[in-house]
C-alpha positions in Angstrom: -0.1 -0.1 0.0 1.5 3.4 -1.0 0.7 6.2 1.3 -0.6 9.2 -0.2 -3.0 10.7 2.4 -1.1 14.0 2.2 -0.3 14.2 -1.3 -1.6 16.2 -4.4 -4.0 13.3 -5.3 -5.5 13.8 -1.8 -5.9 17.4 -2.3 -7.3 17.0 -5.9 -9.9 14.6 -4.5 -10.4 16.6 -1.2 -10.3 13.6 0.7 -7.6 11.5 2.5 -6.7 8.7 0.2 -4.9 5.6 0.3 -3.4 4.1 -2.7 -3.1 0.0 -3.2 -0.5 -1.2 -5.8 -1.9 -4.2 -7.7 1.0 -5.1 -9.6 3.7 -7.6 -9.2 7.4 -6.5 -9.3 9.5 -7.2 -12.5 12.5 -8.9 -11.9 14.8 -12.0 -13.0 13.5 -15.5 -12.5 9.7 -14.2 -11.9 7.1 -16.7 -12.9 6.5 -16.5 -17.1 3.8 -18.3 -19.2 5.8 -21.0 -21.2 4.0 -19.3 -24.1 6.0 -16.0 -23.8 9.5 -14.9 -23.6 10.6 -14.2 -19.9 11.8 -11.1 -18.2 15.5 -10.3 -18.3 17.4 -7.2 -17.2 21.1 -6.7 -16.7 23.1 -3.6 -16.2 25.2 -2.5 -19.3 27.2 -0.2 -17.2 27.9 0.1 -13.6 28.9 3.1 -11.7 32.6 3.3 -12.0 32.6 1.9 -15.5 32.9 5.2 -17.2 33.6 8.3 -15.1 32.8 11.9 -16.2 35.0 14.0 -13.7 33.5 13.0 -10.5 30.4 12.0 -11.7 29.3 8.5 -13.1 26.2 7.0 -14.6 24.7 3.5 -14.7 22.1 1.9 -17.1 20.5 -1.3 -18.1 19.0 -3.4 -20.8 15.4 -4.9 -20.6 13.8 -7.7 -22.6 10.6 -9.1 -21.9 6.9 -10.1 -23.7 4.0 -8.0 -23.7 2.5 -10.6 -21.3 5.0 -10.9 -18.5 4.4 -9.6 -15.2 1.1 -7.5 -14.5 -0.2 -6.6 -17.8 -3.4 -6.1 -20.0 -4.3 -8.0 -23.0 -5.0 -6.1 -26.2 -7.9 -7.4 -28.4 -5.0 -8.6 -30.9 -4.0 -11.2 -28.6 -6.4 -13.8 -29.2 -8.5 -15.3 -32.2 -11.1 -17.9 -32.6 -11.5 -19.6 -36.1 -9.0 -17.3 -37.6 -10.7 -13.9 -36.5 -10.1 -11.3 -34.0 -12.5 -9.2 -32.0 -15.0 -7.6 -35.0 -14.5 -10.2 -37.4 -10.9 -9.2 -38.3 -8.8 -11.6 -40.2 -6.3 -12.7 -37.7 -3.4 -13.7 -39.8 -3.9 -10.8 -42.2 -3.9 -8.4 -39.4 -0.4 -9.4 -38.3 1.6 -9.3 -41.5 4.5 -7.1 -41.4 5.7 -7.9 -37.6 3.0 -6.0 -35.8 -0.9 -6.1 -35.8 -2.6 -3.4 -37.8 -5.5 -3.2 -35.7 -6.4 -3.9 -32.1 -3.0 -3.4 -31.0 -2.0 -2.3 -27.4 -1.9 1.3 -28.3 -5.7 1.1 -28.7 -6.0 0.1 -24.9 -7.6 3.3 -23.5 -6.2 4.4 -20.1 -9.1 3.2 -17.4 -10.3 5.6 -14.5 -13.4 3.9 -13.3 -15.1 2.1 -10.6 -13.2 -1.1 -9.6 -15.0 -4.0 -7.8 -12.9 -6.8 -6.0 -14.7 -10.2 -5.9 -12.9 -12.4 -3.1 -13.8 -15.8 -4.0 -11.8 -17.6 -1.5 -13.3 -15.3 1.3 -16.7 -16.2 -0.1 -15.9 -20.0 0.2 -14.1 -19.8 3.6 -10.6 -20.4 2.2 -7.4 -18.6 2.3 -7.0 -19.5 -1.5 -8.4 -21.6 -4.1 -7.1 -25.1 -5.0 -5.0 -25.7 -8.0 -7.2 -26.3 -11.1 -10.4 -24.9 -9.4 -12.9 -23.3 -11.9 -14.6 -20.1 -10.7 -18.2 -20.4 -11.4 -21.1 -18.1 -11.5 -22.5 -19.1 -8.3 -18.9 -18.1 -7.0 -19.3 -14.4 -8.5 -22.5 -13.9 -7.2 -21.4 -15.1 -3.7 -18.5 -13.0 -3.6 -20.8 -9.9 -4.8 -22.9 -10.5 -1.5 -25.3 -7.7 -2.2 -23.2 -5.4 -4.6 -23.7 -4.8 -8.1 -21.9 -4.9 -11.1 -22.4 -1.9 -13.2 -21.7 -1.6 -17.1 -18.2 -0.1 -17.4 -16.7 -1.4 -14.3 -13.3 -3.2 -14.0 -13.8 -6.4 -12.0 -10.7 -8.2 -10.2 -11.2 -11.7 -9.3 -9.2 -12.9 -6.3 -7.9 -16.7 -6.2 -5.2 -16.1 -3.7 -2.8 -17.4 -6.0 -0.1 -15.0 -5.4 0.7 -16.8 -2.4 2.3 -19.2 -4.6 4.2 -16.6 -6.5 7.5 -17.4 -5.2 7.2 -21.0 -6.6 7.1 -20.4 -10.4 6.2 -23.8 -11.3 3.3 -23.9 -8.9 2.3 -20.8 -10.0 2.1 -21.3 -13.7 0.3 -24.3 -13.0 1.4 -26.4 -15.9 1.6 -29.5 -14.3 -0.8 -29.3 -11.3 -3.1 -26.8 -12.7 -4.1 -23.2 -11.4 -7.5 -21.8 -10.3 -9.0 -19.5 -13.1 -12.3 -18.3 -14.4 -14.6 -20.7 -16.2 -16.4 -19.9 -19.8 -19.7 -19.5 -17.9 -18.3 -17.1 -15.3 -16.6 -14.9 -18.3 -19.8 -14.8 -20.2 -21.4 -13.5 -16.7 -19.1 -10.9 -16.6 -19.5 -10.0 -20.4 -23.3 -9.8 -20.0 -22.9 -7.0 -17.4 -20.9 -5.0 -19.7 -17.5 -4.8 -17.7 -14.8 -2.9 -19.2 -12.0 -5.0 -18.1 -11.7 -8.2 -15.9 -8.6 -9.4 -14.1 -7.1 -12.0 -12.1 -4.4 -12.6 -9.8 -3.4 -15.6 -11.9 -0.9 -15.9 -15.0 -3.8 -17.2 -17.3 -7.1 -15.9 -16.0 -8.6 -19.0 -17.4 -9.0 -22.1 -15.4 -5.8 -24.1 -15.7 -6.4 -27.8 -15.5 -3.8 -30.2 -14.5 -1.6 -31.5 -17.4 -3.4 -29.5 -19.9 -1.5 -26.3 -19.4 -2.8 -23.3 -21.6 -4.4 -25.5 -24.3 -8.0 -24.4 -23.2 -8.9 -20.9 -22.8 -12.5 -20.2 -23.2 -12.6 -17.3 -21.1 -10.2 -15.5 -23.2 -12.3 -16.4 -26.4 -15.6 -14.9 -24.8 -14.2 -11.8 -23.4 -11.4 -10.8 -25.8 -12.8 -12.3 -29.1 -16.7 -12.3 -28.8 -17.0 -9.1 -26.7 -14.0 -7.0 -27.0 -13.4 -7.1 -23.2 -9.6 -6.6 -21.8 -8.3 -9.0 -19.4 -5.7 -8.1 -16.9 -3.5 -10.8 -15.6 -0.7 -11.3 -12.6 -2.5 -9.0 -10.2 -1.6 -9.1 -6.6 -5.0 -8.4 -5.0 -3.8 -9.9 -1.5 -3.3 -6.6 0.4 -6.7 -5.3 -1.0 -8.5 -8.2 0.2 -6.8 -8.1 3.7 -8.3 -4.8 3.9 -11.7 -6.2 3.1 -11.9 -3.1 0.2 -14.5 -4.3 -2.4 -15.0 -1.2 -4.3 -12.6 1.5 -5.5 -11.2 3.8 -7.9 -9.4 1.9 -10.4 -6.5 3.6 -12.5 -4.7 1.8 -15.4 -2.4 3.0 -18.0 -1.4 0.8 -20.7 1.8 1.7 -22.7 1.2 2.9 -26.2 3.2 -0.5 -27.9 1.7 0.0 -31.4 0.9 -3.3 -33.0 1.5 -5.5 -29.5 -0.5 -8.0 -28.2 -0.3 -6.7 -24.6 1.2 -4.1 -22.4 2.7 -4.2 -19.0 0.7 -2.1 -16.5 0.8 -0.8 -12.8 -2.8 -0.7 -11.6 -3.6 1.1 -8.7 -6.7 0.9 -6.3 -7.7 4.2 -4.8 -9.9 4.6 -1.6 -10.9 7.9 -0.3 -11.3 6.9 3.2 -7.9 5.6 4.8 -8.5 2.2 6.0 -7.1 0.9 9.4 -4.2 -1.4 9.7 -6.1 -3.2 12.0 -8.5 -4.7 9.4 -5.5 -6.4 7.7 
């Protein structure tokens, strides 16, 4: 949690606020889907390598894919039966080394209502089991009287960041990972959400031994309805404070023709929460 209770943001909102960082750190060795290039950073110049009088500078080189760490999927990311959202030919759209339409540069910044659906809390658990499929009943139980409105961003907690330190377990290629079922994805689409996100690497339910071969939620949200997906969120602190709705802020990079963008989403609450709620 970032403390902005006396910041310019607080003055702008005319209320004390607290800001929760919903992203995972980017570092070498972090979990990465086997479908994507991983994260690599190295210093190219260290302090002392080149001196300019009494001063020195240091810099690095960073390489990673658009779907590494906390990121948002562009609509060009997934096709069904050769077509992207809006009936665009997927192969023709990608000729030339980048997507001509629906690339990451078309994802607008998001400043809207956010809703946290804490599935483990609704089920009396600390986290969901590997391979668990989040159902419509689970989403409705987590709502507990709240409503999802058109244009909201809905974030679904599974508790899976508790396994983030073990990349093999977190990815779930062998034992599976919890995620959203196709029926639950359609429930979200029916409510007109602007985006949906989870704290897992794939959003979809990952069944043991099947890896990322079955992704119905991606097809429903990205291809059928044009709804962006956010993955690899860290929702643990937000859930520990029992925060269920908030101002959601997310700004993608304008990566022209890319299929995804790294992001650092924030949840902003106007009334400071007590550490006793954690």
